[in-house]
C-alpha positions as CSV (number, residue, x, y, z in Angstrom):
1,X,47.8,64.8,281.0
2,X,50.3,66.0,278.4
3,X,49.7,68.6,275.7
4,X,49.5,65.9,273.0
5,X,47.1,63.8,275.0
6,X,44.9,66.9,275.5
7,X,44.9,67.4,271.6
8,X,43.9,63.8,271.2
9,X,41.1,64.2,273.6
10,X,39.8,67.2,271.8
11,X,40.1,65.3,268.6
12,X,37.9,62.4,270.0
13,X,35.2,64.9,271.2
14,X,35.2,66.4,267.7
15,X,34.7,63.0,266.1
16,X,31.8,62.3,268.5
17,X,30.1,65.6,267.8
18,X,30.5,65.2,264.0
19,X,28.1,62.3,264.3
20,X,25.3,64.6,265.2
21,X,26.4,67.5,262.9
22,X,24.3,68.3,259.9
23,X,26.3,69.1,256.8
24,X,24.4,71.3,254.3
25,X,23.5,70.0,250.9
26,X,25.3,73.1,249.6
27,X,28.5,71.2,250.3
28,X,28.0,69.6,246.8
29,X,28.2,72.9,245.2
30,X,31.4,73.5,247.0
31,X,32.5,70.1,245.7
32,X,31.7,71.1,242.2
33,X,33.5,74.4,242.6
34,X,36.6,72.4,243.8
35,X,36.3,70.2,240.7
36,X,36.1,73.1,238.2
37,X,38.9,75.0,239.9
38,X,41.1,72.0,240.0
39,X,40.4,71.2,236.3
40,X,41.1,74.9,235.4
41,X,44.5,74.9,237.2
42,X,45.5,71.7,235.5
43,X,44.5,73.1,232.1
44,X,46.6,76.3,232.9
45,X,49.5,74.1,234.0
46,X,49.7,71.7,231.0
47,X,48.4,74.0,228.1
48,X,52.0,75.1,227.1
49,X,53.3,71.5,226.9
50,X,51.8,70.5,223.5
51,X,52.8,73.8,222.0
52,X,56.4,74.0,223.2
53,X,57.6,73.5,219.6
54,X,55.6,76.5,218.3
55,X,56.6,78.7,221.3
56,X,60.3,77.8,220.8
57,X,60.0,78.7,217.1
58,X,58.1,81.9,217.8
59,X,60.7,83.1,220.3
60,X,63.7,81.7,218.5
61,X,65.0,79.6,221.5
62,X,65.8,76.0,221.9
63,X,63.2,73.4,223.1
64,X,65.1,72.7,226.4
65,X,65.1,76.3,227.4
66,X,61.4,76.9,226.6
67,X,60.3,73.7,228.3
68,X,62.1,74.8,231.5
69,X,60.6,78.3,231.2
70,X,57.1,77.1,230.7
71,X,56.9,73.9,232.7
72,X,59.6,73.6,235.2
73,X,59.2,77.2,236.5
74,X,55.5,76.7,237.0
75,X,56.1,73.4,239.0
76,X,58.6,75.1,241.2
77,X,56.4,78.1,241.9
78,X,53.4,75.7,242.5
79,X,55.4,73.6,245.0
80,X,56.6,76.6,247.0
81,X,53.2,78.2,246.9
82,X,51.4,75.1,248.1
83,X,53.7,74.8,251.1
84,X,53.3,78.4,252.0
85,X,49.6,78.7,251.3
86,X,48.8,76.1,254.0
87,X,49.1,78.9,256.6
88,X,46.9,81.1,254.4
89,X,44.3,78.5,254.1
90,X,44.2,77.8,257.9
91,X,44.0,81.6,258.7
92,X,41.7,82.8,256.0
93,X,39.7,79.7,255.2
94,X,39.3,77.8,252.0
95,X,37.0,80.2,250.2
96,X,39.1,83.3,250.6
97,X,42.2,81.3,249.7
98,X,40.4,80.1,246.5
99,X,39.5,83.8,245.6
100,X,43.1,84.9,246.1
101,X,44.5,82.0,244.0
102,X,42.1,82.3,241.2
103,X,42.4,86.1,240.9
104,X,46.2,85.7,240.8
105,X,45.9,83.0,238.1
106,X,43.4,85.1,236.1
107,X,45.7,88.1,236.2
108,X,48.7,86.0,235.1
109,X,46.8,84.2,232.3
110,X,45.3,87.3,230.8
111,X,48.7,88.9,230.5
112,X,50.1,86.2,228.2
113,X,49.0,88.0,224.9
114,X,51.0,91.1,226.1
115,X,54.3,89.3,226.7
116,X,55.7,90.1,223.2
117,X,58.7,87.9,222.3
118,X,60.2,88.1,225.8
119,X,61.0,84.8,227.4
120,X,61.6,86.7,230.6
121,X,58.0,87.9,230.7
122,X,56.7,84.3,230.1
123,X,58.8,83.1,233.0
124,X,57.3,85.8,235.3
125,X,53.8,84.8,234.0
126,X,54.4,81.2,234.8
127,X,55.5,82.1,238.3
128,X,52.4,84.1,238.9
129,X,50.2,81.2,237.6
130,X,52.1,78.7,239.8
131,X,51.7,80.9,242.9
132,X,48.0,81.2,242.2
133,X,47.6,77.5,241.8
134,X,49.2,76.8,245.2
135,X,46.2,77.6,247.4
136,X,43.8,75.5,245.1
137,X,46.1,72.5,245.2
138,X,47.1,72.7,248.9
139,X,43.7,73.4,250.4
140,X,41.9,70.0,249.6
141,X,42.3,68.5,253.1
142,X,41.0,71.7,254.8
143,X,38.0,71.8,252.3
144,X,37.1,68.2,253.1
145,X,37.4,68.8,256.8
146,X,35.3,72.0,256.8
147,X,32.5,70.8,254.5
148,X,32.2,67.1,254.6
149,X,31.5,64.3,257.2
150,X,34.3,61.9,257.9
151,X,32.9,59.1,255.6
152,X,32.8,61.5,252.6
153,X,36.3,63.0,252.9
154,X,38.1,60.3,251.0
155,X,35.7,60.6,248.1
156,X,36.3,64.4,248.0
157,X,40.0,64.0,247.9
158,X,39.7,61.3,245.3
159,X,37.8,63.5,243.0
160,X,40.4,66.1,243.2
161,X,42.9,63.5,241.8
162,X,40.4,62.8,239.0
163,X,39.8,66.5,238.3
164,X,43.6,67.0,237.9
165,X,44.0,64.2,235.4
166,X,40.9,65.4,233.5
167,X,42.3,68.9,233.3
168,X,45.6,67.6,231.9
169,X,43.7,65.6,229.2
170,X,41.6,68.7,228.4
171,X,44.6,70.9,228.2
172,X,46.2,68.5,225.7
173,X,43.0,68.9,223.6
174,X,42.2,72.6,224.1
175,X,45.5,74.2,223.6
176,X,46.2,72.6,220.1
177,X,42.7,73.1,219.0
178,X,42.8,76.8,219.7
179,X,46.2,77.1,218.1
180,X,44.9,75.3,215.0
181,X,42.0,77.8,214.7
182,X,44.0,81.0,215.5
183,X,47.6,80.0,214.5
184,X,48.7,81.8,217.7
185,X,50.5,79.9,220.4
186,X,49.6,82.7,222.9
187,X,46.0,82.2,222.3
188,X,46.4,78.4,222.6
189,X,47.9,78.7,226.1
190,X,45.6,81.4,227.2
191,X,41.9,80.9,226.4
192,X,41.1,77.5,227.6
193,X,42.4,78.1,231.0
194,X,41.2,81.6,231.2
195,X,37.5,80.7,230.6
196,X,37.6,77.9,233.1
197,X,39.3,80.2,235.7
198,X,36.5,82.7,235.3
199,X,33.9,80.0,235.8
200,X,35.7,78.9,238.9
201,X,35.9,82.4,240.3
202,X,32.2,82.9,239.8
203,X,31.4,79.7,241.6
204,X,33.8,80.6,244.4
205,X,32.0,83.9,244.9
206,X,28.7,82.1,245.1
207,X,30.2,79.9,247.8
208,X,31.5,83.0,249.6
209,X,28.0,84.4,249.9
210,X,26.2,81.1,250.3
211,X,25.6,78.9,253.4
212,X,28.5,78.4,255.7
213,X,30.1,75.0,256.7
214,X,29.4,73.6,260.1
215,X,31.1,75.0,263.1
216,X,32.2,71.7,264.6
217,X,35.8,72.7,264.5
218,X,35.2,75.9,266.4
219,X,33.5,74.2,269.3
220,X,35.8,71.1,269.6
221,X,39.1,71.4,267.8
222,X,41.0,74.0,269.6
223,X,41.7,77.0,267.4
224,X,44.9,77.6,269.4
225,X,46.4,74.3,268.3
226,X,49.9,75.0,267.0
227,X,51.5,73.2,264.1
228,X,55.1,72.9,265.4
229,X,54.4,70.0,267.9
230,X,52.9,67.8,265.1
231,X,56.1,67.9,263.2
232,X,57.6,65.8,266.0
233,X,55.0,63.1,265.4
234,X,55.9,60.1,263.4
235,X,52.5,59.9,261.7
236,X,52.8,63.4,260.4
237,X,56.0,62.5,258.4
238,X,54.4,59.1,257.4
239,X,51.7,61.1,255.7
240,X,54.0,63.7,254.2
241,X,56.4,61.0,252.8
242,X,53.6,59.0,251.4
243,X,52.4,62.0,249.2
244,X,56.0,62.8,248.4
245,X,56.8,59.3,247.2
246,X,53.6,59.0,245.3
247,X,54.3,62.3,243.5
248,X,57.8,61.1,242.6
249,X,56.4,57.9,241.4
250,X,53.7,59.4,239.3
251,X,55.7,62.3,238.0
252,X,58.5,60.2,236.8
253,X,56.4,57.5,235.2
254,X,54.1,60.0,233.6
255,X,57.0,62.0,232.2
256,X,59.5,59.3,231.1
257,X,57.3,56.4,230.0
258,X,56.0,58.1,226.8
259,X,59.6,58.4,225.6
260,X,60.3,54.7,226.5
261,X,57.3,53.7,224.3
262,X,58.1,56.2,221.5
263,X,61.8,56.5,220.8
264,X,63.6,54.1,218.6
265,X,65.3,50.8,219.7
266,X,67.6,50.4,221.6
267,X,66.8,53.4,223.7
268,X,63.1,52.8,223.8
269,X,60.6,50.4,222.2
270,X,60.3,52.3,218.9
271,X,56.5,52.4,218.8
272,X,56.2,56.0,217.8
273,X,54.5,59.1,219.4
274,X,51.0,57.9,218.4
275,X,51.1,54.6,220.2
276,X,52.9,56.2,223.1
277,X,50.1,58.7,223.4
278,X,47.4,55.9,223.3
279,X,49.3,53.9,226.0
280,X,49.5,57.0,228.3
281,X,45.9,57.8,227.7
282,X,45.1,54.3,229.2
283,X,47.3,55.0,232.1
284,X,45.7,58.5,232.8
285,X,42.2,57.1,232.7
286,X,43.2,54.3,235.0
287,X,44.7,56.9,237.4
288,X,41.4,58.8,237.5
289,X,39.5,55.5,238.2
290,X,41.9,54.7,241.1
291,X,41.5,58.1,242.6
292,X,37.7,57.9,242.7
293,X,37.6,54.2,243.8
294,X,40.0,54.8,246.7
295,X,37.6,56.7,249.0
296,X,34.7,54.3,248.1
297,X,36.7,51.2,248.8
298,X,38.2,52.5,252.0
299,X,34.9,53.4,253.5
300,X,32.8,50.5,252.2
301,X,35.2,47.6,252.0
302,X,38.0,48.4,254.6
303,X,35.8,50.0,257.2
304,X,37.2,53.5,256.7
305,X,40.8,52.4,257.1
306,X,43.3,53.9,254.7
307,X,46.3,51.8,255.3
308,X,45.3,48.6,253.4
309,X,44.8,50.5,250.1
310,X,47.8,52.8,250.5
311,X,50.0,49.8,251.0
312,X,48.3,47.9,248.1
313,X,48.6,50.9,245.9
314,X,52.4,51.2,246.3
315,X,52.8,47.4,246.1
316,X,51.0,47.1,242.8
317,X,52.7,50.2,241.4
318,X,56.1,48.7,242.2
319,X,55.3,45.5,240.4
320,X,53.5,46.8,237.4
321,X,55.8,49.8,236.7
322,X,58.7,47.3,236.7
323,X,56.8,44.8,234.4
324,X,57.1,47.1,231.3
325,X,60.8,46.3,231.2
326,X,60.0,42.8,230.0
327,X,59.4,41.6,226.4
328,X,56.6,39.4,227.3
329,X,54.7,42.4,228.6
330,X,55.6,45.1,226.0
331,X,55.3,42.7,223.0
332,X,51.7,41.7,223.9
333,X,49.3,44.6,223.6
334,X,46.7,43.0,225.8
335,X,49.2,42.3,228.6
336,X,50.7,45.7,228.3
337,X,47.3,47.4,228.5
338,X,46.4,45.3,231.6
339,X,49.7,46.2,233.3
340,X,49.2,50.0,232.5
341,X,45.7,49.9,233.9
342,X,46.7,48.3,237.1
343,X,49.7,50.6,237.4
344,X,47.4,53.6,236.9
345,X,44.7,52.5,239.2
346,X,47.2,51.7,241.9
347,X,49.0,55.1,241.6
348,X,45.7,56.8,241.8
349,X,44.9,55.5,245.3
350,X,47.5,56.6,247.9
351,X,47.3,60.4,247.7
352,X,43.6,60.8,248.1
353,X,43.6,58.4,250.9
354,X,46.4,60.2,252.7
355,X,44.9,63.6,252.2
356,X,41.5,62.2,253.4
357,X,43.4,60.7,256.4
358,X,44.7,64.2,257.2
359,X,41.3,65.8,257.0
360,X,39.8,63.0,259.3
361,X,42.4,62.5,262.0
362,X,44.4,65.7,262.4
363,X,43.0,68.9,264.2
364,X,41.1,70.9,261.5
365,X,42.9,74.1,262.2
366,X,46.2,72.6,260.8
367,X,44.8,70.5,257.9
368,X,45.5,73.3,255.4
369,X,49.1,73.7,256.4
370,X,49.7,69.9,256.6
371,X,48.0,69.1,253.3
372,X,49.7,72.0,251.6
373,X,53.0,71.0,252.9
374,X,52.7,67.5,251.8
375,X,51.5,68.3,248.3
376,X,54.0,71.3,248.0
377,X,57.0,69.1,248.9
378,X,55.7,66.3,246.7
379,X,55.4,68.6,243.7
380,X,59.0,69.7,244.2
381,X,60.3,66.2,244.6
382,X,58.5,65.2,241.6
383,X,60.5,67.5,239.5
384,X,63.7,66.1,241.2
385,X,62.5,62.7,240.3
386,X,62.0,63.5,236.7
387,X,65.5,65.1,236.7
388,X,67.1,61.9,238.2
389,X,65.4,59.7,235.7
390,X,66.4,61.9,232.9
391,X,70.1,61.7,234.2
392,X,69.9,57.9,234.3
393,X,68.6,57.9,230.7
394,X,71.5,60.2,229.6
395,X,74.1,58.2,231.4
396,X,72.9,54.8,230.2
397,X,71.3,55.5,226.8
398,X,68.2,53.5,227.7
399,X,65.2,53.8,229.9
400,X,65.8,50.6,231.8
401,X,67.5,52.3,234.9
402,X,64.8,54.9,234.9
403,X,62.2,52.3,235.3
404,X,64.2,50.5,238.0
405,X,64.4,53.8,240.0
406,X,60.6,54.3,239.7
407,X,60.0,50.9,241.0
408,X,62.4,51.4,243.9
409,X,60.7,54.6,244.9
410,X,57.4,52.6,244.9
411,X,59.0,50.0,247.3
412,X,60.3,52.7,249.6
413,X,56.8,54.2,249.6
414,X,55.3,50.8,250.4
415,X,57.7,50.5,253.5
416,X,56.8,54.0,254.6
417,X,53.1,53.3,254.2
418,X,53.2,50.5,256.7
419,X,53.4,53.3,259.2
420,X,49.9,54.6,258.4
421,X,47.8,54.0,261.6
422,X,44.4,55.3,262.7
423,X,44.3,57.2,266.1
424,X,42.4,54.4,267.9
425,X,45.3,52.0,267.1
426,X,47.9,54.3,268.5
427,X,46.3,56.2,271.4
428,X,47.4,54.4,274.6
429,X,48.7,55.0,278.0
430,X,51.8,56.8,279.1
431,X,51.0,59.9,277.2
432,X,51.6,58.4,273.8
433,X,50.8,60.5,270.8
434,X,49.3,59.9,267.4
435,X,51.5,57.6,265.5
436,X,54.2,57.6,268.2
């Protein structure tokens, strides 16, 4: 029997033993901790966005420079950190990784009021915050594998997607509110995230001294499993690319579509920032609904299979992202709302399902590294996708090509998603491996 077949055999024994494993009710407090920490990280990430004008004015620099310093730098640091933190999560465990990440983010956030008027200091702060967010973002597959039975893992990963969107919405509210009451942009981008980070850290310390997760993985999923052989498996890259394409799709649509709605004709639709904000609020809420529904539908409608909903998500995203190009859609508020709802729900489904798939079907000792790699690369590619869309806008003077690019990415994601298969479908004779 080959090394891969041996891994699969151990994987099958692990699944059999999980059926008789008792998962503690304390896992729901762990779940709550994950939700709060994810919201906190999203608030920290997005809080500077609505205040970039005030920051630029305060520092005497242009908007492009300050946007790059506050947002692009954070995204870059988060992506790299999520990739590297996978090893940290698999070696130290989720709880210690959370403590590390939260402490780093707390330190970075509390230093903001002391940056003076130095853009360089702000860049360093955003790097620190991004590095701290990496273990929180990248550990979801390992957390689900450690604490939750197979049938609940899709739900857990889905709620992380909801928490991220909720944190973004809260950040857009909290930062301007604090600024309005203090007239300090430093206070605006500090206090909402800082308080949530402290709450997250307290909850994580409770988890650290509370009940431990089941030890199924120690008994059945070899702790000596090495990651490198899995990089030769087709299914590994199908999972990674599914996350990457979805991150590109969501990031580009979320960043560029508000401008499409807001800016004057002929570049955009000329609806103004207020209407653009309302339309994107509909999209964000739909995205959260899709993230939560994905796990429920997978387990209760599709028999625990992820592939149908991942394929459906990319398919509907391709169709309904493309639909906003047409006048019969954007000139009718009802049709436009329906298209945005379907686009948001469909984009909310693939990533939670794939991260749940990783936690269910890969050896537990590599789920942190694999999940972190997928989300880290996806975060970096998301920034590249926004850059490509912006270049298309600059070269054509309209958003039409940018919308086409987003739809093409969704189609490529759909083709890639056809390769998602459960182990039972791909385990065969002749020493075939998962997804081979």
